[in-house]
C-alpha positions as CSV (number, residue, x, y, z in Angstrom):
1,M,2.1,-33.2,-10.1
2,D,3.6,-36.6,-10.9
3,E,5.0,-36.1,-14.4
4,D,5.0,-39.9,-15.2
5,R,1.3,-40.0,-14.4
6,V,0.7,-36.9,-16.5
7,G,2.5,-38.6,-19.4
8,L,0.5,-41.8,-19.0
9,L,-2.8,-39.8,-19.0
10,H,-1.7,-37.9,-22.2
11,G,-1.2,-41.3,-23.9
12,V,-4.7,-42.5,-22.8
13,L,-6.4,-39.4,-24.0
14,R,-4.5,-39.5,-27.3
15,S,-5.7,-43.0,-27.9
16,M,-9.3,-42.1,-27.0
17,T,-9.1,-39.1,-29.4
18,T,-7.7,-41.4,-32.2
19,L,-10.6,-43.8,-31.7
20,T,-13.2,-41.0,-31.8
21,R,-11.6,-39.6,-35.0
22,V,-12.0,-43.0,-36.7
23,F,-15.8,-42.5,-36.5
24,A,-15.8,-38.7,-36.8
25,A,-14.3,-39.0,-40.3
26,R,-17.6,-40.6,-41.4
27,G,-19.4,-37.4,-40.5
28,T,-22.3,-39.3,-39.0
29,H,-24.4,-38.2,-36.1
30,P,-28.1,-38.6,-35.2
31,F,-30.7,-35.9,-35.9
32,K,-28.7,-34.4,-38.7
33,D,-31.8,-32.7,-40.0
34,R,-32.2,-30.8,-36.8
35,A,-30.0,-28.2,-35.2
36,L,-29.3,-29.7,-31.7
37,G,-26.8,-28.2,-29.3
38,R,-24.7,-30.2,-27.0
39,R,-27.1,-30.1,-24.0
40,E,-30.0,-31.2,-26.2
41,M,-27.9,-34.0,-27.6
42,D,-26.9,-35.1,-24.1
43,V,-30.6,-35.1,-23.1
44,M,-31.5,-37.2,-26.1
45,F,-28.9,-39.9,-25.3
46,F,-30.1,-40.2,-21.8
47,V,-33.8,-40.3,-22.5
48,S,-33.3,-42.7,-25.4
49,Q,-32.7,-45.5,-22.9
50,P,-35.7,-47.7,-22.1
51,G,-38.2,-46.2,-19.7
52,T,-38.7,-42.7,-18.5
53,M,-36.7,-40.3,-16.4
54,T,-37.8,-37.4,-14.3
55,V,-36.4,-33.9,-15.0
56,R,-34.7,-33.9,-11.7
57,R,-33.0,-37.3,-12.3
58,L,-32.0,-36.2,-15.8
59,A,-30.4,-33.0,-14.4
60,E,-28.5,-35.0,-11.8
61,A,-27.3,-37.5,-14.4
62,L,-26.0,-34.6,-16.6
63,G,-24.6,-32.6,-13.7
64,V,-26.8,-29.6,-14.3
65,T,-29.8,-27.9,-12.7
66,S,-33.4,-28.9,-13.3
67,G,-33.8,-25.4,-14.7
68,A,-31.2,-26.0,-17.4
69,I,-33.0,-29.2,-18.4
70,S,-36.3,-27.5,-18.4
71,Q,-35.0,-24.9,-20.9
72,V,-34.2,-27.5,-23.5
73,L,-37.2,-29.8,-23.2
74,P,-39.8,-27.5,-25.0
75,K,-37.7,-27.5,-28.2
76,L,-37.1,-31.3,-28.1
77,E,-40.8,-31.8,-27.5
78,R,-41.9,-29.3,-30.2
79,I,-39.7,-31.1,-32.9
80,G,-41.1,-34.5,-31.9
81,L,-38.0,-36.1,-30.2
82,I,-39.4,-36.4,-26.7
83,A,-42.6,-36.6,-24.8
84,V,-43.0,-35.0,-21.4
85,D,-45.8,-36.2,-19.1
86,V,-46.9,-35.4,-15.6
87,D,-45.9,-38.3,-13.2
88,P,-49.2,-40.0,-12.3
89,L,-47.7,-41.1,-9.0
90,D,-46.4,-37.6,-8.1
91,R,-47.9,-34.8,-10.0
92,R,-45.0,-32.5,-9.0
93,H,-42.7,-34.4,-11.3
94,R,-42.5,-34.5,-15.1
95,L,-41.4,-37.7,-16.8
96,V,-39.3,-37.4,-20.0
97,R,-38.9,-40.1,-22.6
98,A,-37.7,-40.2,-26.2
99,T,-40.3,-40.8,-28.9
100,E,-40.0,-44.2,-30.6
101,S,-38.5,-42.8,-33.7
102,A,-36.0,-40.7,-31.8
103,A,-34.9,-43.7,-29.6
104,A,-34.6,-45.8,-32.8
105,E,-32.4,-43.1,-34.4
106,V,-30.1,-42.9,-31.3
107,T,-29.9,-46.7,-31.2
108,A,-29.1,-47.0,-34.9
109,F,-26.3,-44.4,-34.5
110,Q,-24.9,-46.1,-31.4
111,D,-24.9,-49.5,-33.1
112,E,-23.2,-48.0,-36.2
113,Y,-20.6,-46.4,-33.9
114,V,-19.9,-49.7,-32.2
115,R,-19.7,-51.6,-35.5
116,T,-17.3,-49.0,-36.9
117,L,-15.0,-49.1,-33.9
118,L,-15.2,-52.9,-33.3
119,P,-12.1,-53.7,-35.5
120,E,-10.1,-51.2,-33.4
121,F,-10.8,-53.3,-30.3
122,H,-10.0,-56.7,-32.0
123,P,-6.7,-57.0,-30.1
124,L,-8.6,-57.0,-26.8
125,S,-10.2,-60.2,-25.4
126,D,-13.8,-60.1,-24.0
127,S,-12.4,-60.1,-20.5
128,E,-10.1,-57.1,-21.3
129,L,-13.1,-55.2,-22.7
130,V,-14.9,-55.9,-19.5
131,E,-11.9,-54.6,-17.5
132,L,-11.7,-51.5,-19.7
133,D,-15.4,-50.8,-19.1
134,R,-14.9,-51.3,-15.4
135,L,-11.9,-48.9,-15.3
136,L,-13.7,-46.2,-17.3
137,A,-16.7,-46.6,-15.0
138,K,-14.4,-46.2,-12.0
139,V,-13.0,-43.0,-13.4
140,H,-16.5,-41.7,-14.1
141,S,-17.8,-42.5,-10.7
142,A,-14.9,-40.7,-9.1
143,Q,-16.1,-37.5,-10.7
144,G,-19.1,-37.5,-8.3
145,V,-21.6,-36.2,-10.8
146,G,-25.2,-36.4,-9.4
147,D,-26.2,-39.3,-7.2
148,G,-25.0,-42.1,-9.4
149,A,-27.7,-41.7,-12.0
150,T,-25.1,-41.1,-14.7
151,A,-23.2,-44.2,-13.7
152,A,-26.3,-46.3,-13.7
153,V,-27.3,-45.2,-17.2
154,L,-23.8,-45.7,-18.5
155,A,-23.6,-49.1,-16.9
156,A,-26.9,-50.1,-18.4
157,E,-25.8,-49.1,-21.9
158,S,-22.2,-50.3,-22.0
159,A,-22.1,-54.0,-21.1
160,A,-18.7,-54.5,-22.7
161,V,-19.3,-57.7,-24.6
162,T,-22.7,-56.7,-26.2
163,P,-23.5,-54.6,-29.2
164,A,-24.4,-51.8,-26.7
165,A,-20.7,-51.4,-25.9
166,G,-19.4,-47.9,-26.5
167,R,-22.7,-46.2,-26.3
168,A,-21.4,-43.7,-23.7
169,V,-18.5,-42.9,-26.0
170,A,-20.9,-42.6,-29.0
171,A,-23.1,-40.2,-27.0
172,E,-20.0,-38.1,-26.2
173,F,-19.0,-38.0,-29.9
174,A,-22.4,-37.1,-31.1
175,A,-22.7,-34.3,-28.6
176,E,-19.4,-32.9,-30.0
177,A,-20.4,-33.4,-33.6
178,P,-21.3,-30.2,-35.6
179,S,-25.0,-29.7,-35.7
180,G,-27.1,-29.0,-38.8
């Protein structure tokens, strides 16, 4: 293993952790009044994007099986965070979407996350933020998760010069936040 490269990566991860802690100190995460596990929180961040997603596509995006996703959907539906419908074009598939209130809660959390971290990124120009976003997307796509669904969702939610910047990081933080 190239020790210089290992040292560089340690520095990058240290910086990312420091950024996450800036927000974590606030103790904020969505759905505080509900006990959601990491997988459930991951599902919520993906299905809170505009439109619907099939169970299969959601599983591919998260790098898990459709069965794993199917196990968490009943609870999320029962507590009113998602709606699951039969695909009218292909009745073999189920379409998953966040309820309006759940999507609004995720969006509000993500926007707060971005506003909180915005001062930390002040030293970077807009073009540097675009480059950072591109580099992180490159690292992510190299992981080979699913068929690119994850990269597509992350790209859609993280245009680097818009308020949506950082939503992928916000989702990761919330998934790690203590529930309840």
